[in-house]
N, C-alpha and C positions, 0 to 999 in steps of 0.2 A: 773329317769324318767320312769313312767309307761304308755306305749303307748298301744293302742288297734287298730290294723290295720286289717280291714276286720274281726273284732271281735276276732282276735288272740292276746293274750298277748305278748307284746314285751317290755322287761325291758332293759333300757339303763343304762350301768354302765361306770364309768371312766376306763381309760386304765389299771390301776393297780388293778382293782377289778374283782372278778369272782364270779359266783354263788356258793351257798353252795353245798356240796356233796349231791347227791340224788335229786337235782333239775334239772338235765339234764342227758340224756343218750348218747348223741353224741356231740363231739366237732368238729367244723370246724375252722381251723386256716386260716384266710383270707390271711395271708402272703404266705402260701405254697400251697394252693389248691383253685380251683374255687368254686363258690357257685352255685350249681344246685338245682333244685326243688326236685330231687330224694334224696338229702342229708338232706332236711328239713323235717325230720321225727320224730314225737313224741316231745320230749323236747330237744331242741338244744341250745348249747352254741357256739356263734360265737365270736372268740377271734381275737384281732389285726385288728379290722375292721376300714376301712376308710369311709369317707362320700360317696365316689363313690361306695363302697361295699353296703352301705345302700340304695343307689338309686336302685341298682340291687335287693336288698331284697324286697323293696317296690313293685317293678314291679312284682316279683314272687308271693308275697302274694296276690296282688290285681288282678292277672290274673283270668280268668273265669274258668280255669281248676281246679277241686277240688284237695286239697292237705291234707296231713296227719300230718301237723304241729300243735302241741297242744300248745306249748309255745316256745318263743325264747328269750334268754338272750344275750345281745351284750356288749362286752367290746370295747368301741369306742376309737380310738387313740387320737382324739381331740374333747373333749366334747363341748367346746365353738363353734368350727366350725360346729358341728352337729346341735346345736341350731340355728345358723345362717342359715344353710341349710333348717331347718324346716320352718323358717320364710319366706324364699324365695319360697319354694316349695308349701306351703299351705297358705290359708287365715286363720288366727288365730281368733277363736271365743271364748270369755271368758264367762263362765257360773258358776252357783253354785246351790247346792241342799243339801238334807239332809236325814238322817235316823231319822224319828220321832218316839219316844217311848211313849207308853201309858201303864204304869206299865210294864207288861211282854210281851206286844205286840208291833208290828211294823206296820207302815202305808205303804202299797204297793198300787201302782196304776196299772191298766190294760190299756195299750195303744198300738195300732198297733199290737194287738194279742200277746203281751209280757207283763210279769210282770216287773215293773220298779219302780224307786224312783222319787219323785217330784224334778224337777230341771228346770232351764231356763237360758236364756241369760242375761248377765249383761248389765244394762243400764248406760248411760253416767253419771259419777260422783258418782256412787255407789261403796261402798266397797263390797267385795265378800260376807261377812256375811249378809249385807243388802239385796243383791240379793237373797241369800238362803231363808231368812225369807219372802221376798215378793213373790217369786215364789211358795213356799209351800202354802202360803195364797191364791194366785190366782188360783192355780191348784186344791186345795183341800178344800178351804173355811174353814180352821181351823186356830186357833191362837196357836203359839208355842213359847217356850222359847229357845233361842240359847245356845248351849253348846260348847264344844271344837271342833276344826277342826279334821277330821278323816284322810283325805288324799287328794291328787290331782290326777286326771286321765286325760289322753289325748286320744282322739280317732278320727280316720279319717273317713271321709265320703265324698260323692260327692253331690253337689247341683248345678243344672243348668250347668252341665259339669265342674264345678269348684271344685278343690281339697280343702277340708276344714279340719281343725284340731281344735277340740273343747277342750279347757282346762277347766276342771270342778273342782272346790273346793267343798269338801263334809264336812258337819258339823253334829255333833250329836245334836238332838233337843228333847225337852220334850213337850208333849202336855199341853196346857193351857185350850183350849175349842174346842170341836168338835160338839157342839150341832146343828150347822147348816152346817155340812160338806156335800159336794156334789162334784162330779167330774166335771171338767171344760170341757164341750163337745167341746168348741171351740179349745181346745188343744188335741182333739181326745182321751180324757180319758173316757173310758167306765165305769170304776168301781173303787171304793176305798174299800180297805179291811184291817181290822186290823188282823194281823197274829201272831201266836205264833212262837217261834224259829223253831219248827218242820214244821210248815206250810210254813214258809219262805224258809226252806231248800228244800222243794218240789217245791215251786214256782220258785226258781232259776234254776230249770231244764228247765223252759221255760222263760228264761230271757237272758240278755247279760252278757258276761264274765266280762265286766267292773263293772257291778252291783254286781256280785259275789265277785269281788275283793274288792269293798267298804265294803261289809259285813265282809269279811275276815280281813280287816284292823281294822274295828270296834271291832271285837272280840279279836284281838291281843291287842289293846289298853285297852280293858276291862280287859283282863287277867293280863296285867302288873299292872293295878291299884289295882286289887284285890290280 
């Protein structure tokens, strides 16, 4: 599970899994040492974590005091109990979106002063793939052809003092027609722009880490196919 808490990547693994070498610089063993903010520095692996440990981790990451945590990988003792915990702690919102390709360019949207990808909430009775197609059409006024699924992301946010967790499924898409493309102002989208890989790379410096992750997963899938 790939979580983004306060825009910090938090990858949840099963108890017998651990991150690859080079993906962390500090290990915290939850069985033998307490979890303090001072220890959450750079890229951290939290091993032998319980649900109670994760409650403390969420509180630390969501505090208003700045921290120097770049990423966190957690080996959780009981994966199913953790999923149950999430369902009780957060209101789950399901959404879908995509990376739209036009030859060698990608469709980016500028919303809330950040570069983003088109996406939106799932409606009753929809499959995630249908949601992705509808939302891209509504937000950008383009027609696209659905491709394969890229990944799923989860990110936390607060709405009306309620803790929310958005589960977003991401798909690869190819453009069919953008002759009438325009940003949906009602969704706070100020601009649509077709970008080269290099332009996307620079745009992601002013984006969300979850969006960077989606592109990373897209390039990984592309590399495996080629």
